[in-house]
C-alpha positions in Angstrom: 89.9 -23.4 -119.4 92.9 -21.5 -118.1 94.0 -19.1 -115.4 94.2 -15.4 -116.2 97.0 -13.4 -114.6 97.2 -9.6 -114.5 100.7 -8.7 -113.5 101.1 -5.0 -112.7 98.6 -3.9 -115.4 98.3 -0.1 -115.9 96.4 2.0 -118.3 97.3 5.7 -119.0 95.4 7.6 -121.7 97.2 10.1 -124.0 95.8 13.0 -121.9 97.6 11.7 -118.9 94.6 10.2 -117.1 95.5 7.0 -115.3 92.5 4.7 -115.3 94.1 1.6 -113.8 97.3 1.5 -111.7 99.5 -1.5 -111.2 96.7 -4.0 -111.0 97.7 -7.5 -109.8 95.1 -10.2 -110.0 95.1 -13.9 -110.5 91.9 -15.5 -111.7 92.3 -19.2 -111.0 91.4 -21.9 -113.5 87.6 -22.4 -113.3 87.1 -19.6 -110.9 84.4 -17.0 -110.9 86.1 -13.7 -109.9 84.0 -10.5 -109.7 85.6 -7.0 -110.0 83.4 -4.5 -108.2 83.7 -0.7 -107.6 81.9 2.6 -108.0 81.3 4.4 -111.3 84.4 5.4 -113.1 86.8 3.4 -110.9 88.5 1.6 -113.8 86.8 -1.8 -113.6 85.5 -1.8 -117.2 88.9 -0.6 -118.4 90.6 -3.5 -116.7 88.2 -5.9 -118.5 88.7 -4.3 -121.8 92.5 -4.7 -121.4 92.0 -8.4 -120.9 89.8 -8.6 -123.9 92.2 -6.7 -126.1 89.9 -3.8 -126.6 92.2 -1.4 -124.7 96.0 -1.3 -125.1 98.0 -2.1 -122.0 100.3 0.8 -121.0 102.3 -1.2 -118.5 102.4 -4.7 -117.1 101.9 -8.2 -118.4 98.7 -10.2 -119.2 98.8 -14.0 -119.3 96.0 -16.3 -120.4 97.0 -19.8 -119.6 100.7 -20.0 -120.4 100.7 -17.3 -123.1 101.6 -13.6 -122.7 98.8 -12.0 -124.8 99.7 -8.3 -124.5 100.3 -8.0 -128.3 97.6 -10.4 -129.5 94.3 -9.1 -131.0 90.9 -9.9 -129.3 90.2 -12.8 -131.7 93.5 -14.5 -130.8 93.1 -14.4 -127.0 90.6 -17.4 -126.8 88.2 -15.4 -124.7 84.4 -14.7 -125.1 82.7 -11.6 -124.0 79.2 -11.0 -122.7 78.3 -7.3 -123.0 75.9 -5.0 -121.1 73.8 -4.4 -124.2 73.9 -8.0 -125.4 75.3 -6.9 -128.8 72.9 -9.2 -130.7 72.3 -8.9 -134.5 68.6 -7.8 -134.7 68.1 -9.2 -138.2 69.4 -12.7 -137.3 67.6 -15.5 -135.6 68.6 -16.8 -132.2 70.3 -19.8 -134.0 72.3 -17.5 -136.3 73.3 -15.2 -133.5 74.6 -18.0 -131.4 76.4 -19.7 -134.3 77.8 -16.5 -135.9 81.4 -16.8 -134.4 81.6 -20.4 -135.3 80.7 -19.7 -138.9 83.4 -17.0 -139.1 85.8 -19.6 -137.8 84.7 -21.9 -140.6 83.6 -24.6 -138.2 82.0 -27.6 -139.9 78.3 -27.2 -140.3 77.5 -30.4 -138.4 79.6 -29.3 -135.4 78.0 -25.8 -135.5 74.5 -27.4 -135.3 75.6 -29.7 -132.4 77.2 -26.9 -130.4 74.3 -24.5 -130.9 71.6 -27.0 -129.9 73.7 -28.1 -126.9 74.0 -24.5 -125.7 70.3 -23.9 -126.4 69.4 -26.9 -124.2 71.6 -25.6 -121.4 70.0 -22.2 -121.6 66.4 -23.4 -122.2 66.3 -21.6 -125.6 65.4 -24.6 -127.8 61.9 -23.2 -128.6 63.4 -19.7 -129.4 66.0 -20.7 -132.0 63.9 -19.4 -135.0 62.9 -16.1 -133.3 64.7 -12.8 -133.7 66.0 -10.7 -130.7 63.1 -8.3 -130.9 60.7 -11.1 -130.2 62.4 -12.1 -126.9 62.3 -10.8 -123.3 65.3 -9.2 -121.7 66.2 -12.4 -119.9 66.0 -14.4 -123.1 68.2 -12.0 -125.0 70.7 -12.3 -122.1 70.6 -16.0 -122.5 71.3 -15.7 -126.2 74.3 -13.6 -125.5 75.5 -16.3 -123.0 74.9 -18.9 -125.7 77.1 -17.1 -128.1 79.9 -17.2 -125.6 79.3 -20.9 -124.6 79.5 -22.3 -128.1 83.0 -21.0 -128.6 84.3 -23.1 -125.7 86.8 -20.3 -124.8 89.5 -20.4 -122.1 87.7 -17.6 -120.3 84.5 -15.6 -120.1 84.6 -11.8 -119.7 81.3 -10.3 -118.6 80.8 -6.5 -118.5 77.8 -5.6 -116.3 75.6 -8.1 -118.2 72.5 -7.7 -116.0 72.3 -3.9 -115.7 69.6 -3.6 -118.3 67.2 -6.0 -116.6 64.5 -5.1 -114.1 65.2 -6.0 -110.4 63.3 -9.3 -110.3 64.8 -10.6 -113.5 68.3 -9.5 -112.4 68.0 -11.6 -109.3 66.9 -14.6 -111.4 69.6 -14.2 -114.0 72.4 -13.7 -111.5 71.5 -17.1 -110.0 71.3 -18.7 -113.5 74.7 -17.2 -114.6 76.4 -18.4 -111.4 75.0 -21.9 -111.7 75.9 -22.0 -115.4 79.5 -21.0 -114.7 79.9 -23.6 -112.1 78.4 -26.3 -114.3 80.7 -25.3 -117.2 83.7 -24.7 -115.0 84.9 -21.8 -117.2 87.3 -19.2 -115.8 85.1 -16.1 -115.5 86.0 -12.4 -115.0 82.8 -10.5 -114.2 82.6 -6.7 -113.8 79.8 -4.9 -111.9 79.1 -1.8 -109.8 76.5 -3.7 -107.8 78.0 -5.1 -104.6 75.1 -7.4 -104.0 75.7 -9.0 -107.4 79.4 -9.3 -106.5 78.7 -10.9 -103.1 76.1 -13.4 -104.4 78.0 -14.6 -107.5 81.7 -14.5 -107.0 84.0 -17.2 -105.6 86.2 -14.3 -104.8 85.6 -10.5 -105.1 88.1 -7.9 -106.0 87.2 -4.3 -104.9 88.7 -1.4 -106.9 88.6 2.3 -106.4 90.2 5.1 -108.5 92.1 2.5 -110.5 93.7 0.9 -107.4 92.9 -2.5 -106.1 91.7 -2.3 -102.5 91.2 -5.9 -101.4 90.6 -9.4 -102.9 88.9 -12.1 -100.8 85.9 -14.4 -100.6 82.6 -12.5 -100.1 82.3 -13.5 -96.5 86.0 -12.5 -95.7 85.3 -9.1 -97.3 82.2 -8.5 -95.2 83.7 -9.7 -91.9 87.2 -8.3 -92.4 87.4 -5.2 -94.6 91.0 -4.0 -95.0 90.0 -0.3 -95.1 87.2 2.3 -94.6 86.2 2.2 -98.3 85.8 -1.5 -98.5 83.9 -1.5 -95.1 81.4 1.0 -96.4 81.1 -0.3 -100.0 80.5 -3.9 -99.1 77.2 -4.5 -97.4 73.6 -3.2 -97.8 72.7 -1.1 -95.9 76.2 0.3 -95.6 78.3 0.0 -92.5 77.7 2.9 -90.0 81.1 4.8 -89.6 81.9 7.4 -87.0 84.9 9.1 -85.4 85.1 7.9 -81.8 87.4 8.0 -78.7 89.0 4.7 -77.7 89.4 4.0 -74.0 91.1 1.1 -72.3 87.8 -0.8 -72.0 85.3 1.4 -73.8 84.5 3.3 -77.0 82.9 6.8 -76.9 80.7 7.6 -79.9 79.4 11.1 -79.6 77.8 11.3 -76.1 77.5 7.5 -75.9 80.1 5.5 -74.0 79.9 1.8 -74.8 81.8 -0.9 -72.9 84.2 -3.1 -74.9 84.4 -6.8 -73.9 87.6 -8.7 -73.6 86.8 -10.4 -76.9 86.9 -7.1 -78.9 90.3 -6.2 -77.6 91.7 -9.7 -77.7 90.8 -10.1 -81.4 92.6 -6.9 -82.2 95.9 -6.6 -80.3 96.9 -3.5 -82.3 94.1 -1.5 -80.7 96.2 -1.1 -77.5 98.4 1.4 -79.3 95.4 3.6 -80.0 93.9 3.8 -76.5 93.3 7.4 -75.6 93.1 8.6 -79.2 90.6 9.0 -81.9 89.7 6.1 -84.2 87.2 5.4 -86.8 84.6 2.9 -85.6 82.3 0.9 -87.8 79.1 -1.0 -86.9 77.1 -3.2 -89.2 73.3 -2.6 -89.2 72.7 -6.2 -88.0 74.8 -5.5 -84.9 72.3 -2.9 -83.7 69.1 -4.1 -82.0 66.0 -2.8 -80.2 66.7 -3.3 -76.5 63.0 -4.1 -76.0 63.2 -7.4 -77.9 66.4 -8.7 -76.3 66.5 -11.0 -73.2 70.0 -9.8 -72.5 70.6 -6.1 -73.1 73.5 -4.8 -71.0 73.0 -1.2 -70.0 76.7 -0.4 -70.7 76.3 -1.2 -74.4 73.3 0.9 -75.2 72.7 4.1 -76.9 69.6 6.2 -76.9 68.2 8.0 -80.0 65.0 9.1 -81.7 63.8 7.1 -84.7 63.6 9.1 -87.9 62.3 6.4 -90.3 61.1 2.8 -90.1 61.2 0.5 -93.1 59.3 -2.8 -92.4 60.5 -5.6 -94.8 58.6 -8.4 -93.2 61.6 -10.6 -92.1 63.4 -7.5 -90.7 62.9 -3.9 -89.9 65.3 -1.2 -91.1 65.4 1.6 -88.4 66.9 4.9 -89.2 68.0 7.2 -86.4 70.5 10.0 -85.6 73.6 9.9 -83.4 75.6 12.9 -82.2 78.9 11.7 -83.6 81.1 13.1 -86.4 80.5 11.0 -89.6 83.2 9.7 -91.7 83.7 10.1 -95.5 83.7 6.6 -96.9 85.4 7.6 -100.1 82.6 6.3 -102.3 81.8 8.9 -105.0 78.4 7.3 -105.5 77.4 7.6 -101.8 75.2 10.4 -100.6 76.9 11.8 -97.5 76.2 14.9 -95.5 79.6 15.7 -93.9 80.5 18.5 -91.6 83.4 20.8 -92.4 86.1 22.2 -90.2 86.1 21.4 -86.5 82.3 21.2 -86.0 81.1 17.9 -84.5 77.9 17.1 -86.5 75.2 14.6 -86.3 75.3 11.3 -88.2 72.5 9.2 -89.5 72.5 5.5 -88.7 70.7 2.4 -89.8 69.9 -0.7 -87.7 68.6 -4.0 -88.9 66.1 -4.8 -86.2 64.1 -8.0 -85.5 60.5 -7.9 -86.9 59.4 -8.2 -83.3 60.5 -4.6 -82.8 57.6 -2.1 -82.5 59.5 1.1 -82.8 57.9 4.0 -84.7 59.2 7.1 -86.3 59.4 10.0 -83.8 59.8 7.7 -80.8 62.8 7.4 -78.6 64.5 4.0 -78.7 67.2 2.3 -76.7 69.5 0.4 -79.0 71.9 -2.4 -77.9 75.3 -2.4 -79.8 77.2 -5.7 -80.2 80.5 -4.1 -79.3 82.3 -7.5 -79.8 81.6 -7.1 -83.5 82.7 -3.5 -84.0 85.3 -2.6 -86.7 88.1 -0.2 -86.0 90.2 1.9 -88.5 93.2 4.2 -88.2 91.9 7.8 -89.0 95.1 8.7 -90.8 95.8 5.6 -92.9 92.1 4.5 -93.0 93.3 0.9 -92.7 91.8 -1.7 -90.4 93.3 -2.0 -86.9 93.6 -5.7 -86.2 96.9 -7.4 -85.3 
């Protein structure tokens, strides 16, 4: 086990395209760090630089105490788990897991011991004589993990290893991988585009966009305190609702809706005072919106009225879609579907609320919605950075 340090790593291709810019990350010894971002943001390039599969243009990469910029992949003491498993179809599970050890001329008895130990950890003991084509997707993923485990590397590198699995199996496997990593205590760098995967698996999560690191924090810190508009919208499902709004001394006006701000909202963000009387970007999480009809306390000065456009009942909660007459904000996520106005037109925004299952709202009906204004997020419209202290 070892820490992995990325010190100002950059990757520029011969055509001038800069895939990663000045990336600073420290993956602590035994930590599970997830790098997440939209398609084409540079996350897989970063992983391939650590693996030695991409040449580093600038910066320094350290694994343990060694600078490994000029070392080949086999000399970096890392093990990779690929998106497509990269198993040899003509070999048995046993031979796939043991392949790297045989190349390293490990003694036969030690190979057998390591393979059977890994198979026991991954519940593959009954599959060792089978070939990959006879296995399920989850079993093939376990074999790929087994091949990494037997090498006892300083670090695991995982490149979207669950993307080829169906939704149910993906949920099961992400729990298994997270538990396995904690049991083994191996430093792990995991790349994914799925923010739910990132939030449920990582000790810390690093968010990247256009090759630039946006924020690194624990999953809860990312969710509760995003540093900018992109992170705010990217982390969370459904996404944070974002609008242009007018900030008053004790209120926020979103479209035609004026909502009171409590002392807590202002006290928690001293920097807001400098923005009173001007336009800000306001964000509200879906769970901070609720049907007024199901609340015992629903202050009239924190309500907005709208017409429901869609109701998705999930049993434990109800996702309610509605429109609000406020100008929407471009989150900067290239994968997001956004209908944004142009020029000076105002526009109407869609919104999503995560309502209690006791709500009985229906599509086409008017609804009064209570906004928890103490939990609003505020961003500077010019810098798009969070307004806090």
